[in-house]
C-alpha positions in Angstrom: 9.8 20.8 8.8 12.1 19.1 11.4 11.0 15.8 12.9 12.5 13.1 15.0 11.6 9.8 16.5 12.0 6.0 16.4 11.2 3.1 14.1 7.9 1.2 14.0 7.0 -2.3 15.1 7.0 -5.0 12.4 3.6 -6.4 13.5 1.8 -5.0 10.5 4.3 -6.7 8.2 3.4 -10.1 9.7 -0.3 -9.4 9.2 0.3 -8.5 5.5 2.5 -11.6 5.1 -0.1 -13.9 6.5 -2.8 -12.4 4.3 -0.5 -12.8 1.2 0.2 -16.4 2.1 -3.6 -17.1 2.5 -4.4 -15.6 -0.9 -1.5 -17.4 -2.6 -2.6 -20.8 -1.2 -6.2 -20.0 -2.2 -4.9 -19.5 -5.8 -3.1 -22.9 -5.5 0.3 -21.3 -6.2 3.6 -22.1 -4.7 6.0 -19.2 -3.7 8.1 -20.0 -6.7 5.1 -19.8 -9.1 3.9 -16.5 -7.6 7.3 -15.1 -7.9 7.4 -15.8 -11.6 4.1 -14.3 -12.2 4.8 -11.0 -10.3 8.4 -10.9 -11.6 10.1 -10.9 -8.2 12.4 -13.5 -6.7 11.1 -16.4 -4.6 13.3 -15.2 -1.8 11.4 -11.8 -1.8 8.0 -13.5 -1.7 9.2 -15.7 1.2 10.6 -12.8 3.1 7.3 -10.8 2.7 5.2 -13.7 3.8 7.3 -14.2 6.9 7.0 -10.5 7.8 10.7 -9.9 7.4 10.6 -7.5 4.4 8.5 -4.5 3.5 6.7 -5.0 0.2 7.2 -2.3 -2.4 4.3 -0.5 -3.9 4.9 -2.4 -7.2 5.0 -5.7 -5.4 1.7 -4.9 -3.7 0.0 -4.0 -6.9 1.2 -7.1 -8.7 0.2 -9.6 -6.0 -3.2 -7.9 -5.7 -3.8 -8.3 -9.4 -2.4 -11.8 -9.8 -4.1 -13.2 -6.7 -7.4 -11.4 -7.4 -7.4 -10.4 -3.7 -10.6 -8.2 -3.8 -8.6 -5.2 -2.7 -7.8 -6.8 0.6 -4.0 -6.7 0.2 -4.0 -3.1 -0.8 -6.3 -2.3 2.2 -3.9 -4.0 4.6 -0.9 -2.3 2.9 -2.3 1.1 3.8 -1.7 0.3 7.4 1.8 -0.9 6.9 3.3 2.5 7.0 6.0 2.0 4.4 8.4 3.8 6.7 8.9 0.8 9.0 12.6 0.6 9.8 13.3 4.2 8.8 14.0 7.0 11.3 10.9 9.2 11.6 12.7 12.3 10.4 13.5 10.6 7.1 10.0 9.1 6.4 8.4 11.9 4.5 11.4 12.1 2.2 11.3 8.3 1.6 7.6 8.6 0.8 8.3 11.3 -1.8 11.1 9.2 -3.3 8.6 6.6 -4.3 6.9 8.7 -7.0 9.9 11.0 -7.9 11.0 11.4 -11.5 14.5 12.6 -10.6 16.7 12.2 -7.5 20.0 14.1 -6.8 22.2 13.2 -3.8 25.4 14.7 -2.5 27.1 12.8 0.4 30.3 13.5 2.3 29.8 11.0 5.2 29.0 7.6 3.7 28.1 6.0 0.4 24.5 7.0 -0.4 22.1 4.5 1.0 20.6 3.7 -2.4 24.0 2.5 -3.6 25.2 0.6 -0.5 25.9 -3.1 -0.4 24.4 -5.1 2.4 27.8 -5.6 4.1 28.5 -1.8 3.8 25.1 -1.0 5.3 25.7 -3.3 8.2 29.1 -1.8 8.9 27.8 1.7 8.9 24.9 0.9 11.2 27.1 -0.9 13.6 29.6 1.9 13.7 27.4 4.7 15.1 26.5 4.6 18.9 24.3 3.4 20.5 24.6 0.0 18.9 21.3 -1.4 17.6 19.8 -4.6 18.7 19.8 -7.4 16.2 16.1 -6.9 15.6 16.6 -3.1 15.0 19.5 -3.8 12.7 17.5 -6.2 10.6 14.6 -3.8 10.4 16.8 -1.0 9.2 18.7 -3.1 6.7 15.3 -4.4 5.4 14.1 -0.9 5.0 17.3 0.1 3.1 16.8 -2.9 0.8 13.3 -1.8 -0.1 14.4 1.7 -0.8 17.0 0.4 -3.2 14.3 -1.0 -5.4 13.9 2.6 -6.6 16.9 2.0 -8.8 15.0 -0.5 -10.9 11.5 1.1 -10.6 9.2 1.4 -13.6 8.8 4.2 -14.7 12.5 4.8 -14.1 13.9 7.6 -11.9 16.9 9.7 -13.2 19.6 9.5 -10.5 22.6 11.7 -9.9 25.0 10.9 -7.1 27.9 13.0 -5.9 30.2 11.3 -3.5 33.3 12.6 -1.7 36.5 10.6 -2.5 37.3 10.6 1.2 34.2 8.5 1.8 35.6 5.7 -0.4 39.2 6.1 1.0 37.8 5.5 4.6 37.5 1.8 3.9 34.3 1.5 6.0 33.9 -2.1 7.2 37.4 -3.1 6.0 39.0 -4.0 2.7 36.7 -6.8 1.8 33.6 -4.6 2.3 35.2 -1.8 0.4 36.2 -4.0 -2.5 32.6 -5.3 -2.8 31.3 -1.7 -2.5 33.5 -0.4 -5.2 32.4 -3.3 -7.5 28.8 -2.5 -6.7 29.2 1.2 -7.5 30.7 0.3 -10.9 27.8 -2.1 -11.6 25.2 0.6 -10.7 26.9 3.0 -13.0 26.2 0.7 -15.9 22.5 1.5 -15.6 21.5 4.2 -18.1 19.5 6.1 -15.4 22.3 6.2 -12.8 25.0 8.8 -12.9 27.8 8.7 -10.2 30.5 11.4 -9.8 33.3 11.5 -7.3 34.3 14.8 -5.8 38.2 14.6 -5.8 40.0 14.9 -2.5 41.9 17.9 -3.8 39.3 20.5 -5.0 40.1 24.1 -4.0 36.7 25.3 -5.1 33.9 23.3 -3.5 30.2 24.4 -3.5 29.1 21.8 -1.0 30.9 22.8 2.2 27.5 23.3 3.9 27.1 19.5 4.0 25.0 16.7 2.5 21.9 17.5 0.4 19.2 15.8 -1.5 17.0 17.1 -4.3 14.0 15.6 -5.8 11.6 16.3 -8.7 8.1 15.1 -8.2 5.8 13.8 -11.0 4.1 17.2 -10.9 7.5 18.8 -11.8 8.0 20.4 -8.4 11.5 20.4 -6.9 12.0 19.8 -3.2 15.1 19.6 -1.0 16.2 17.7 2.0 19.0 18.1 4.5 19.9 15.9 7.5 21.8 16.3 10.7 22.2 14.6 14.0 18.8 13.0 14.7 17.0 15.6 12.6 15.9 16.0 9.0 14.6 19.1 7.2 12.3 19.0 4.2 12.8 22.1 2.1 9.9 23.3 0.0 10.4 27.0 -0.2 11.2 27.7 -3.9 13.9 30.2 -3.1 15.7 27.8 -0.7 15.3 24.9 -3.2 16.8 27.1 -5.9 19.9 27.8 -3.8 20.3 24.0 -3.3 19.9 23.4 -7.0 22.6 26.1 -7.8 25.0 24.5 -5.4 24.4 21.0 -6.7 24.9 22.1 -10.3 28.1 23.8 -9.3 29.3 20.6 -7.6 28.6 18.6 -10.6 30.9 20.8 -12.6 33.6 20.5 -9.9 33.4 16.7 -9.6 35.1 14.2 -11.8 33.1 13.2 -14.9 31.2 9.8 -14.8 33.9 8.3 -17.1 36.8 9.6 -14.9 34.9 8.5 -11.8 34.6 5.0 -13.1 38.4 5.0 -13.9 39.1 6.2 -10.4 36.9 3.5 -8.8 38.7 0.8 -10.9 42.1 2.1 -9.7 40.9 2.1 -6.1 39.6 -1.4 -6.6 42.9 -2.6 -8.1 44.9 -1.1 -5.1 43.0 -3.2 -2.6 
């Protein structure tokens, strides 16, 4: 399946935010009090109410329950289109990510989106022509931030990331951005469910020369694949094709540095900046 297109308008986000604020005020709660009860930050609650941030599925469930919203917030959320701020060709994969039990990512272009700092994301998005408007940039960065909540989702997802060393040596955004990005990678690696491996610059035998790939295991224990190119994305569901992707990914994991050696390499890169 190959699809392409543009991003959505944030109007539905403002509608959801206004409804959330109305139910919060009906419950006589401040933003800070609501944040404590739903176990999110006050900044997140404020951003959602202002229509600047896409609420996660967990966020929606918690505010619906805490505010006793009669199902209204869930009903409005169905019209949000959680793909706001995402390219159309990526939306189906992003939807599948939300209920995945395992996610595997190989990247040779940029640090995987789920592991990017805000500054790195901004640098990447401003690097690729045509330049986005400030509104488009904010939409895309907000969507990226929502996706990153997958790293701390309950129930947890088992993550595996393979990143080419050349991606980190590029110093996207400059040295300050790179320094913070390396720190962030090391912090992410401390999570028990996140495994990061770097593919060394010198690797004579490389199973990933066909380009980036993603693999996902659904809650029904079905494996799916995804590959992306210039303005296109392909969801791979054919079992034989997915099996080939799994074999290649497994081979790359054996060719890449171990997680421990990867962490040591990242620390050396960080120290050299």
